[in-house]
PDB file of the backbone (N, CA, C, O) and the ligand in Angstrom, with CONECT records:
HET     ZN  A 101       1
ATOM      1  N   MET A   1      58.539  95.916 176.045  1.00  0.00           N
ATOM      2  CA  MET A   1      59.277  96.782 176.970  1.00  0.00           C
ATOM      3  C   MET A   1      60.572  96.102 177.372  1.00  0.00           C
ATOM      4  O   MET A   1      60.572  94.950 177.804  1.00  0.00           O
ATOM      5  N   LEU A   2      61.651  96.806 177.232  1.00  0.00           N
ATOM      6  CA  LEU A   2      62.940  96.260 177.610  1.00  0.00           C
ATOM      7  C   LEU A   2      63.088  96.326 179.127  1.00  0.00           C
ATOM      8  O   LEU A   2      62.765  97.337 179.751  1.00  0.00           O
ATOM      9  N   THR A   3      63.568  95.263 179.694  1.00  0.00           N
ATOM     10  CA  THR A   3      63.748  95.215 181.133  1.00  0.00           C
ATOM     11  C   THR A   3      65.175  94.761 181.434  1.00  0.00           C
ATOM     12  O   THR A   3      65.424  93.576 181.655  1.00  0.00           O
ATOM     13  N   PRO A   4      66.106  95.710 181.439  1.00  0.00           N
ATOM     14  CA  PRO A   4      67.519  95.344 181.664  1.00  0.00           C
ATOM     15  C   PRO A   4      67.751  94.566 182.943  1.00  0.00           C
ATOM     16  O   PRO A   4      68.651  93.728 182.998  1.00  0.00           O
ATOM     17  N   ARG A   5      66.958  94.822 183.971  1.00  0.00           N
ATOM     18  CA  ARG A   5      67.178  94.119 185.233  1.00  0.00           C
ATOM     19  C   ARG A   5      66.973  92.621 185.086  1.00  0.00           C
ATOM     20  O   ARG A   5      67.506  91.841 185.875  1.00  0.00           O
ATOM     21  N   ALA A   6      66.209  92.213 184.088  1.00  0.00           N
ATOM     22  CA  ALA A   6      65.932  90.791 183.912  1.00  0.00           C
ATOM     23  C   ALA A   6      67.113  90.068 183.278  1.00  0.00           C
ATOM     24  O   ALA A   6      67.140  88.837 183.241  1.00  0.00           O
ATOM     25  N   ALA A   7      68.091  90.825 182.779  1.00  0.00           N
ATOM     26  CA  ALA A   7      69.197  90.198 182.064  1.00  0.00           C
ATOM     27  C   ALA A   7      69.961  89.217 182.941  1.00  0.00           C
ATOM     28  O   ALA A   7      70.432  88.185 182.462  1.00  0.00           O
ATOM     29  N   HIS A   8      70.081  89.535 184.208  1.00  0.00           N
ATOM     30  CA  HIS A   8      70.903  88.697 185.067  1.00  0.00           C
ATOM     31  C   HIS A   8      70.256  87.341 185.320  1.00  0.00           C
ATOM     32  O   HIS A   8      70.939  86.386 185.690  1.00  0.00           O
ATOM     33  N   SER A   9      68.962  87.252 185.125  1.00  0.00           N
ATOM     34  CA  SER A   9      68.295  85.985 185.374  1.00  0.00           C
ATOM     35  C   SER A   9      68.055  85.219 184.080  1.00  0.00           C
ATOM     36  O   SER A   9      67.479  84.131 184.097  1.00  0.00           O
ATOM     37  N   SER A  10      68.494  85.782 182.961  1.00  0.00           N
ATOM     38  CA  SER A  10      68.269  85.127 181.681  1.00  0.00           C
ATOM     39  C   SER A  10      69.480  84.312 181.278  1.00  0.00           C
ATOM     40  O   SER A  10      70.593  84.837 181.287  1.00  0.00           O
ATOM     41  N   PRO A  11      69.307  83.051 180.926  1.00  0.00           N
ATOM     42  CA  PRO A  11      70.450  82.241 180.489  1.00  0.00           C
ATOM     43  C   PRO A  11      71.001  82.698 179.148  1.00  0.00           C
ATOM     44  O   PRO A  11      72.127  82.347 178.793  1.00  0.00           O
ATOM     45  N   LEU A  12      70.232  83.472 178.401  1.00  0.00           N
ATOM     46  CA  LEU A  12      70.667  83.918 177.086  1.00  0.00           C
ATOM     47  C   LEU A  12      71.521  85.179 177.156  1.00  0.00           C
ATOM     48  O   LEU A  12      72.188  85.529 176.183  1.00  0.00           O
ATOM     49  N   MET A  13      71.505  85.865 178.303  1.00  0.00           N
ATOM     50  CA  MET A  13      72.284  87.094 178.451  1.00  0.00           C
ATOM     51  C   MET A  13      72.005  88.064 177.308  1.00  0.00           C
ATOM     52  O   MET A  13      72.910  88.419 176.553  1.00  0.00           O
ATOM     53  N   LEU A  14      70.788  88.478 177.187  1.00  0.00           N
ATOM     54  CA  LEU A  14      70.426  89.413 176.130  1.00  0.00           C
ATOM     55  C   LEU A  14      71.079  90.768 176.351  1.00  0.00           C
ATOM     56  O   LEU A  14      71.366  91.495 175.400  1.00  0.00           O
ATOM     57  N   PHE A  15      71.308  91.095 177.599  1.00  0.00           N
ATOM     58  CA  PHE A  15      71.969  92.357 177.915  1.00  0.00           C
ATOM     59  C   PHE A  15      73.230  92.075 178.735  1.00  0.00           C
ATOM     60  O   PHE A  15      73.211  91.286 179.680  1.00  0.00           O
ATOM     61  N   GLU A  16      74.303  92.723 178.360  1.00  0.00           N
ATOM     62  CA  GLU A  16      75.546  92.586 179.102  1.00  0.00           C
ATOM     63  C   GLU A  16      75.824  93.882 179.843  1.00  0.00           C
ATOM     64  O   GLU A  16      75.898  94.949 179.233  1.00  0.00           O
ATOM     65  N   PHE A  17      75.976  93.791 181.145  1.00  0.00           N
ATOM     66  CA  PHE A  17      76.215  94.977 181.981  1.00  0.00           C
ATOM     67  C   PHE A  17      77.604  95.539 181.706  1.00  0.00           C
ATOM     68  O   PHE A  17      78.592  94.805 181.709  1.00  0.00           O
ATOM     69  N   CYS A  18      77.672  96.842 181.470  1.00  0.00           N
ATOM     70  CA  CYS A  18      78.960  97.468 181.125  1.00  0.00           C
ATOM     71  C   CYS A  18      79.486  98.371 182.228  1.00  0.00           C
ATOM     72  O   CYS A  18      80.700  98.480 182.401  1.00  0.00           O
ATOM     73  N   GLY A  19      78.615  99.014 182.970  1.00  0.00           N
ATOM     74  CA  GLY A  19      79.118  99.904 184.010  1.00  0.00           C
ATOM     75  C   GLY A  19      78.068 100.909 184.424  1.00  0.00           C
ATOM     76  O   GLY A  19      76.953 100.931 183.902  1.00  0.00           O
ATOM     77  N   LEU A  20      78.453 101.740 185.379  1.00  0.00           N
ATOM     78  CA  LEU A  20      77.557 102.771 185.872  1.00  0.00           C
ATOM     79  C   LEU A  20      78.064 104.138 185.451  1.00  0.00           C
ATOM     80  O   LEU A  20      79.263 104.341 185.257  1.00  0.00           O
ATOM     81  N   GLU A  21      77.137 105.065 185.313  1.00  0.00           N
ATOM     82  CA  GLU A  21      77.501 106.416 184.906  1.00  0.00           C
ATOM     83  C   GLU A  21      76.676 107.410 185.709  1.00  0.00           C
ATOM     84  O   GLU A  21      75.464 107.243 185.846  1.00  0.00           O
ATOM     85  N   VAL A  22      77.317 108.433 186.235  1.00  0.00           N
ATOM     86  CA  VAL A  22      76.603 109.494 186.941  1.00  0.00           C
ATOM     87  C   VAL A  22      76.265 110.581 185.935  1.00  0.00           C
ATOM     88  O   VAL A  22      77.158 111.158 185.314  1.00  0.00           O
ATOM     89  N   LEU A  23      75.004 110.857 185.778  1.00  0.00           N
ATOM     90  CA  LEU A  23      74.569 111.874 184.827  1.00  0.00           C
ATOM     91  C   LEU A  23      74.708 113.261 185.444  1.00  0.00           C
ATOM     92  O   LEU A  23      74.754 113.393 186.667  1.00  0.00           O
ATOM     93  N   PRO A  24      74.775 114.300 184.602  1.00  0.00           N
ATOM     94  CA  PRO A  24      74.911 115.679 185.125  1.00  0.00           C
ATOM     95  C   PRO A  24      73.800 116.052 186.102  1.00  0.00           C
ATOM     96  O   PRO A  24      74.013 116.875 186.992  1.00  0.00           O
ATOM     97  N   CYS A  25      72.638 115.468 185.949  1.00  0.00           N
ATOM     98  CA  CYS A  25      71.518 115.814 186.818  1.00  0.00           C
ATOM     99  C   CYS A  25      71.594 115.107 188.165  1.00  0.00           C
ATOM    100  O   CYS A  25      70.816 115.405 189.071  1.00  0.00           O
ATOM    101  N   GLY A  26      72.535 114.166 188.299  1.00  0.00           N
ATOM    102  CA  GLY A  26      72.684 113.466 189.569  1.00  0.00           C
ATOM    103  C   GLY A  26      72.144 112.055 189.566  1.00  0.00           C
ATOM    104  O   GLY A  26      72.380 111.299 190.509  1.00  0.00           O
ATOM    105  N   CYS A  27      71.424 111.688 188.525  1.00  0.00           N
ATOM    106  CA  CYS A  27      70.944 110.322 188.420  1.00  0.00           C
ATOM    107  C   CYS A  27      72.107 109.373 188.128  1.00  0.00           C
ATOM    108  O   CYS A  27      73.134 109.770 187.578  1.00  0.00           O
ATOM    109  N   VAL A  28      71.918 108.127 188.505  1.00  0.00           N
ATOM    110  CA  VAL A  28      72.900 107.089 188.184  1.00  0.00           C
ATOM    111  C   VAL A  28      72.293 106.189 187.126  1.00  0.00           C
ATOM    112  O   VAL A  28      71.213 105.631 187.318  1.00  0.00           O
ATOM    113  N   ALA A  29      72.989 106.049 186.013  1.00  0.00           N
ATOM    114  CA  ALA A  29      72.512 105.207 184.915  1.00  0.00           C
ATOM    115  C   ALA A  29      73.417 104.002 184.777  1.00  0.00           C
ATOM    116  O   ALA A  29      74.619 104.082 185.030  1.00  0.00           O
ATOM    117  N   ALA A  30      72.837 102.891 184.376  1.00  0.00           N
ATOM    118  CA  ALA A  30      73.606 101.683 184.090  1.00  0.00           C
ATOM    119  C   ALA A  30      73.676 101.493 182.581  1.00  0.00           C
ATOM    120  O   ALA A  30      72.669 101.587 181.879  1.00  0.00           O
ATOM    121  N   ASP A  31      74.874 101.226 182.103  1.00  0.00           N
ATOM    122  CA  ASP A  31      75.065 100.991 180.675  1.00  0.00           C
ATOM    123  C   ASP A  31      75.021  99.493 180.396  1.00  0.00           C
ATOM    124  O   ASP A  31      75.597  98.684 181.124  1.00  0.00           O
ATOM    125  N   TYR A  32      74.323  99.153 179.327  1.00  0.00           N
ATOM    126  CA  TYR A  32      74.233  97.764 178.905  1.00  0.00           C
ATOM    127  C   TYR A  32      74.502  97.681 177.413  1.00  0.00           C
ATOM    128  O   TYR A  32      74.348  98.662 176.686  1.00  0.00           O
ATOM    129  N   VAL A  33      74.907  96.497 176.966  1.00  0.00           N
ATOM    130  CA  VAL A  33      74.967  96.216 175.538  1.00  0.00           C
ATOM    131  C   VAL A  33      73.987  95.078 175.266  1.00  0.00           C
ATOM    132  O   VAL A  33      74.043  94.015 175.884  1.00  0.00           O
ATOM    133  N   ALA A  34      73.091  95.341 174.323  1.00  0.00           N
ATOM    134  CA  ALA A  34      72.197  94.272 173.864  1.00  0.00           C
ATOM    135  C   ALA A  34      73.014  93.382 172.939  1.00  0.00           C
ATOM    136  O   ALA A  34      73.329  93.765 171.812  1.00  0.00           O
ATOM    137  N   THR A  35      73.351  92.202 173.418  1.00  0.00           N
ATOM    138  CA  THR A  35      74.366  91.386 172.748  1.00  0.00           C
ATOM    139  C   THR A  35      73.927  90.930 171.364  1.00  0.00           C
ATOM    140  O   THR A  35      74.762  90.783 170.472  1.00  0.00           O
ATOM    141  N   LEU A  36      72.656  90.708 171.173  1.00  0.00           N
ATOM    142  CA  LEU A  36      72.202  90.230 169.858  1.00  0.00           C
ATOM    143  C   LEU A  36      72.215  91.347 168.821  1.00  0.00           C
ATOM    144  O   LEU A  36      72.315  91.088 167.622  1.00  0.00           O
ATOM    145  N   LEU A  37      72.113  92.582 169.284  1.00  0.00           N
ATOM    146  CA  LEU A  37      72.002  93.714 168.362  1.00  0.00           C
ATOM    147  C   LEU A  37      73.255  94.571 168.348  1.00  0.00           C
ATOM    148  O   LEU A  37      73.376  95.482 167.529  1.00  0.00           O
ATOM    149  N   SER A  38      74.198  94.285 169.257  1.00  0.00           N
ATOM    150  CA  SER A  38      75.380  95.141 169.433  1.00  0.00           C
ATOM    151  C   SER A  38      74.953  96.594 169.626  1.00  0.00           C
ATOM    152  O   SER A  38      75.535  97.516 169.056  1.00  0.00           O
ATOM    153  N   LEU A  39      73.933  96.764 170.436  1.00  0.00           N
ATOM    154  CA  LEU A  39      73.341  98.079 170.640  1.00  0.00           C
ATOM    155  C   LEU A  39      73.582  98.528 172.074  1.00  0.00           C
ATOM    156  O   LEU A  39      73.299  97.796 173.022  1.00  0.00           O
ATOM    157  N   ASP A  40      74.104  99.731 172.221  1.00  0.00           N
ATOM    158  CA  ASP A  40      74.314 100.282 173.555  1.00  0.00           C
ATOM    159  C   ASP A  40      73.016 100.869 174.087  1.00  0.00           C
ATOM    160  O   ASP A  40      72.350 101.641 173.398  1.00  0.00           O
ATOM    161  N   VAL A  41      72.664 100.512 175.284  1.00  0.00           N
ATOM    162  CA  VAL A  41      71.499 101.112 175.924  1.00  0.00           C
ATOM    163  C   VAL A  41      71.896 101.519 177.336  1.00  0.00           C
ATOM    164  O   VAL A  41      72.818 100.957 177.927  1.00  0.00           O
ATOM    165  N   ALA A  42      71.186 102.498 177.858  1.00  0.00           N
ATOM    166  CA  ALA A  42      71.427 102.930 179.234  1.00  0.00           C
ATOM    167  C   ALA A  42      70.085 103.158 179.898  1.00  0.00           C
ATOM    168  O   ALA A  42      69.161 103.699 179.290  1.00  0.00           O
ATOM    169  N   ALA A  43      69.988 102.747 181.134  1.00  0.00           N
ATOM    170  CA  ALA A  43      68.748 102.901 181.878  1.00  0.00           C
ATOM    171  C   ALA A  43      69.041 103.550 183.218  1.00  0.00           C
ATOM    172  O   ALA A  43      70.083 103.305 183.825  1.00  0.00           O
ATOM    173  N   VAL A  44      68.117 104.377 183.671  1.00  0.00           N
ATOM    174  CA  VAL A  44      68.266 105.027 184.969  1.00  0.00           C
ATOM    175  C   VAL A  44      68.101 103.974 186.062  1.00  0.00           C
ATOM    176  O   VAL A  44      67.094 103.267 186.109  1.00  0.00           O
ATOM    177  N   GLU A  45      69.081 103.879 186.922  1.00  0.00           N
ATOM    178  CA  GLU A  45      69.021 102.951 188.048  1.00  0.00           C
ATOM    179  C   GLU A  45      68.527 103.655 189.306  1.00  0.00           C
ATOM    180  O   GLU A  45      67.683 103.128 190.032  1.00  0.00           O
ATOM    181  N   VAL A  46      69.058 104.846 189.559  1.00  0.00           N
ATOM    182  CA  VAL A  46      68.693 105.609 190.749  1.00  0.00           C
ATOM    183  C   VAL A  46      68.450 107.054 190.331  1.00  0.00           C
ATOM    184  O   VAL A  46      69.288 107.668 189.671  1.00  0.00           O
ATOM    185  N   LYS A  47      67.313 107.583 190.715  1.00  0.00           N
ATOM    186  CA  LYS A  47      67.029 108.978 190.398  1.00  0.00           C
ATOM    187  C   LYS A  47      67.741 109.884 191.389  1.00  0.00           C
ATOM    188  O   LYS A  47      67.679 109.677 192.601  1.00  0.00           O
ATOM    189  N   GLY A  48      68.420 110.895 190.850  1.00  0.00           N
ATOM    190  CA  GLY A  48      69.133 111.825 191.710  1.00  0.00           C
ATOM    191  C   GLY A  48      68.180 112.638 192.555  1.00  0.00           C
ATOM    192  O   GLY A  48      67.074 112.945 192.110  1.00  0.00           O
ATOM    193  N   PRO A  49      68.582 113.000 193.776  1.00  0.00           N
ATOM    194  CA  PRO A  49      67.702 113.742 194.691  1.00  0.00           C
ATOM    195  C   PRO A  49      67.342 115.125 194.176  1.00  0.00           C
ATOM    196  O   PRO A  49      66.327 115.691 194.581  1.00  0.00           O
ATOM    197  N   HIS A  50      68.165 115.677 193.286  1.00  0.00           N
ATOM    198  CA  HIS A  50      67.912 117.020 192.779  1.00  0.00           C
ATOM    199  C   HIS A  50      67.551 117.012 191.302  1.00  0.00           C
ATOM    200  O   HIS A  50      67.481 118.071 190.678  1.00  0.00           O
ATOM    201  N   CYS A  51      67.323 115.845 190.739  1.00  0.00           N
ATOM    202  CA  CYS A  51      67.021 115.749 189.313  1.00  0.00           C
ATOM    203  C   CYS A  51      65.635 116.318 189.037  1.00  0.00           C
ATOM    204  O   CYS A  51      64.664 116.007 189.727  1.00  0.00           O
ATOM    205  N   THR A  52      65.569 117.169 187.999  1.00  0.00           N
ATOM    206  CA  THR A  52      64.284 117.759 187.624  1.00  0.00           C
ATOM    207  C   THR A  52      63.788 117.240 186.281  1.00  0.00           C
ATOM    208  O   THR A  52      62.795 117.735 185.748  1.00  0.00           O
ATOM    209  N   VAL A  53      64.480 116.242 185.733  1.00  0.00           N
ATOM    210  CA  VAL A  53      64.070 115.663 184.460  1.00  0.00           C
ATOM    211  C   VAL A  53      62.940 114.676 184.709  1.00  0.00           C
ATOM    212  O   VAL A  53      63.121 113.652 185.367  1.00  0.00           O
ATOM    213  N   GLY A  54      61.774 115.002 184.171  1.00  0.00           N
ATOM    214  CA  GLY A  54      60.577 114.246 184.510  1.00  0.00           C
ATOM    215  C   GLY A  54      60.619 112.778 184.148  1.00  0.00           C
ATOM    216  O   GLY A  54      60.079 111.940 184.870  1.00  0.00           O
ATOM    217  N   HIS A  55      61.260 112.461 183.032  1.00  0.00           N
ATOM    218  CA  HIS A  55      61.239 111.064 182.587  1.00  0.00           C
ATOM    219  C   HIS A  55      62.366 110.226 183.169  1.00  0.00           C
ATOM    220  O   HIS A  55      62.497 109.049 182.831  1.00  0.00           O
ATOM    221  N   HIS A  56      63.178 110.811 184.038  1.00  0.00           N
ATOM    222  CA  HIS A  56      64.229 110.035 184.699  1.00  0.00           C
ATOM    223  C   HIS A  56      63.633 109.290 185.882  1.00  0.00           C
ATOM    224  O   HIS A  56      63.628 109.784 187.010  1.00  0.00           O
ATOM    225  N   THR A  57      63.144 108.124 185.612  1.00  0.00           N
ATOM    226  CA  THR A  57      62.622 107.280 186.676  1.00  0.00           C
ATOM    227  C   THR A  57      63.362 105.953 186.619  1.00  0.00           C
ATOM    228  O   THR A  57      63.786 105.531 185.543  1.00  0.00           O
ATOM    229  N   PRO A  58      63.523 105.297 187.742  1.00  0.00           N
ATOM    230  CA  PRO A  58      64.263 104.029 187.746  1.00  0.00           C
ATOM    231  C   PRO A  58      63.704 103.054 186.714  1.00  0.00           C
ATOM    232  O   PRO A  58      62.510 102.754 186.698  1.00  0.00           O
ATOM    233  N   GLY A  59      64.591 102.571 185.858  1.00  0.00           N
ATOM    234  CA  GLY A  59      64.200 101.625 184.831  1.00  0.00           C
ATOM    235  C   GLY A  59      63.939 102.257 183.480  1.00  0.00           C
ATOM    236  O   GLY A  59      63.818 101.549 182.481  1.00  0.00           O
ATOM    237  N   SER A  60      63.847 103.600 183.430  1.00  0.00           N
ATOM    238  CA  SER A  60      63.592 104.252 182.152  1.00  0.00           C
ATOM    239  C   SER A  60      64.866 104.285 181.310  1.00  0.00           C
ATOM    240  O   SER A  60      65.964 104.467 181.837  1.00  0.00           O
ATOM    241  N   LEU A  61      64.712 104.109 180.020  1.00  0.00           N
ATOM    242  CA  LEU A  61      65.855 104.118 179.115  1.00  0.00           C
ATOM    243  C   LEU A  61      66.216 105.547 178.749  1.00  0.00           C
ATOM    244  O   LEU A  61      65.350 106.419 178.684  1.00  0.00           O
ATOM    245  N   LEU A  62      67.506 105.782 178.508  1.00  0.00           N
ATOM    246  CA  LEU A  62      67.990 107.098 178.144  1.00  0.00           C
ATOM    247  C   LEU A  62      68.186 107.185 176.638  1.00  0.00           C
ATOM    248  O   LEU A  62      68.444 106.182 175.973  1.00  0.00           O
ATOM    249  N   THR A  63      68.062 108.396 176.110  1.00  0.00           N
ATOM    250  CA  THR A  63      68.361 108.621 174.699  1.00  0.00           C
ATOM    251  C   THR A  63      69.872 108.731 174.523  1.00  0.00           C
ATOM    252  O   THR A  63      70.592 108.989 175.487  1.00  0.00           O
ATOM    253  N   PRO A  64      70.357 108.537 173.294  1.00  0.00           N
ATOM    254  CA  PRO A  64      71.809 108.683 173.063  1.00  0.00           C
ATOM    255  C   PRO A  64      72.335 110.040 173.496  1.00  0.00           C
ATOM    256  O   PRO A  64      73.482 110.137 173.934  1.00  0.00           O
ATOM    257  N   ASP A  65      71.530 111.092 173.386  1.00  0.00           N
ATOM    258  CA  ASP A  65      71.980 112.418 173.795  1.00  0.00           C
ATOM    259  C   ASP A  65      72.241 112.493 175.298  1.00  0.00           C
ATOM    260  O   ASP A  65      73.060 113.288 175.757  1.00  0.00           O
ATOM    261  N   GLU A  66      71.545 111.668 176.043  1.00  0.00           N
ATOM    262  CA  GLU A  66      71.697 111.700 177.494  1.00  0.00           C
ATOM    263  C   GLU A  66      72.832 110.804 177.970  1.00  0.00           C
ATOM    264  O   GLU A  66      73.300 110.929 179.101  1.00  0.00           O
ATOM    265  N   GLN A  67      73.264 109.913 177.109  1.00  0.00           N
ATOM    266  CA  GLN A  67      74.342 109.020 177.479  1.00  0.00           C
ATOM    267  C   GLN A  67      75.693 109.683 177.215  1.00  0.00           C
ATOM    268  O   GLN A  67      75.815 110.541 176.341  1.00  0.00           O
ATOM    269  N   GLY A  68      76.672 109.286 177.957  1.00  0.00           N
ATOM    270  CA  GLY A  68      78.038 109.685 177.668  1.00  0.00           C
ATOM    271  C   GLY A  68      78.358 111.115 178.019  1.00  0.00           C
ATOM    272  O   GLY A  68      79.476 111.562 177.762  1.00  0.00           O
ATOM    273  N   SER A  69      77.428 111.856 178.595  1.00  0.00           N
ATOM    274  CA  SER A  69      77.683 113.247 178.940  1.00  0.00           C
ATOM    275  C   SER A  69      78.033 113.402 180.416  1.00  0.00           C
ATOM    276  O   SER A  69      78.356 114.499 180.873  1.00  0.00           O
ATOM    277  N   GLY A  70      77.968 112.321 181.143  1.00  0.00           N
ATOM    278  CA  GLY A  70      78.263 112.388 182.555  1.00  0.00           C
ATOM    279  C   GLY A  70      79.628 111.808 182.864  1.00  0.00           C
ATOM    280  O   GLY A  70      80.479 111.682 181.984  1.00  0.00           O
ATOM    281  N   THR A  71      79.824 111.459 184.113  1.00  0.00           N
ATOM    282  CA  THR A  71      81.102 110.912 184.544  1.00  0.00           C
ATOM    283  C   THR A  71      80.986 109.402 184.640  1.00  0.00           C
ATOM    284  O   THR A  71      80.225 108.877 185.453  1.00  0.00           O
ATOM    285  N   ALA A  72      81.731 108.723 183.820  1.00  0.00           N
ATOM    286  CA  ALA A  72      81.665 107.264 183.820  1.00  0.00           C
ATOM    287  C   ALA A  72      82.442 106.711 184.991  1.00  0.00           C
ATOM    288  O   ALA A  72      83.546 107.170 185.283  1.00  0.00           O
ATOM    289  N   ALA A  73      81.878 105.737 185.655  1.00  0.00           N
ATOM    290  CA  ALA A  73      82.602 105.052 186.710  1.00  0.00           C
ATOM    291  C   ALA A  73      83.663 104.153 186.084  1.00  0.00           C
ATOM    292  O   ALA A  73      83.454 103.589 185.010  1.00  0.00           O
ATOM    293  N   SER A  74      84.772 104.029 186.743  1.00  0.00           N
ATOM    294  CA  SER A  74      85.907 103.317 186.137  1.00  0.00           C
ATOM    295  C   SER A  74      86.254 102.038 186.882  1.00  0.00           C
ATOM    296  O   SER A  74      87.353 101.501 186.744  1.00  0.00           O
ATOM    297  N   TRP A  75      85.299 101.556 187.673  1.00  0.00           N
ATOM    298  CA  TRP A  75      85.632 100.386 188.469  1.00  0.00           C
ATOM    299  C   TRP A  75      85.383  99.075 187.740  1.00  0.00           C
ATOM    300  O   TRP A  75      85.663  98.010 188.289  1.00  0.00           O
ATOM    301  N   VAL A  76      84.869  99.123 186.530  1.00  0.00           N
ATOM    302  CA  VAL A  76      84.550  97.881 185.805  1.00  0.00           C
ATOM    303  C   VAL A  76      85.851  97.232 185.327  1.00  0.00           C
ATOM    304  O   VAL A  76      85.818  96.176 184.694  1.00  0.00           O
TER     305      VAL A  76
HETATM  306 ZN    ZN A 101      68.078 112.741 186.128  1.00  0.00          ZN2+
END
């Protein structure tokens, strides 16, 4: 099981934090890059109060279809 939150405590930096994204359903997802695989992953950080997507729970990974369709935060 991938645990992006553990990346910050790992000296190997398996995941590099890229930014936050607000999904259309209201959830906030965090984007990461798995540095060894050059693979983009996104995980739900906060479930939106009105989200009806059952599998959107904090820590759950998103499919590529769910990524990039929301509003990316630009503060990074
Ligand atoms: Zn959601």
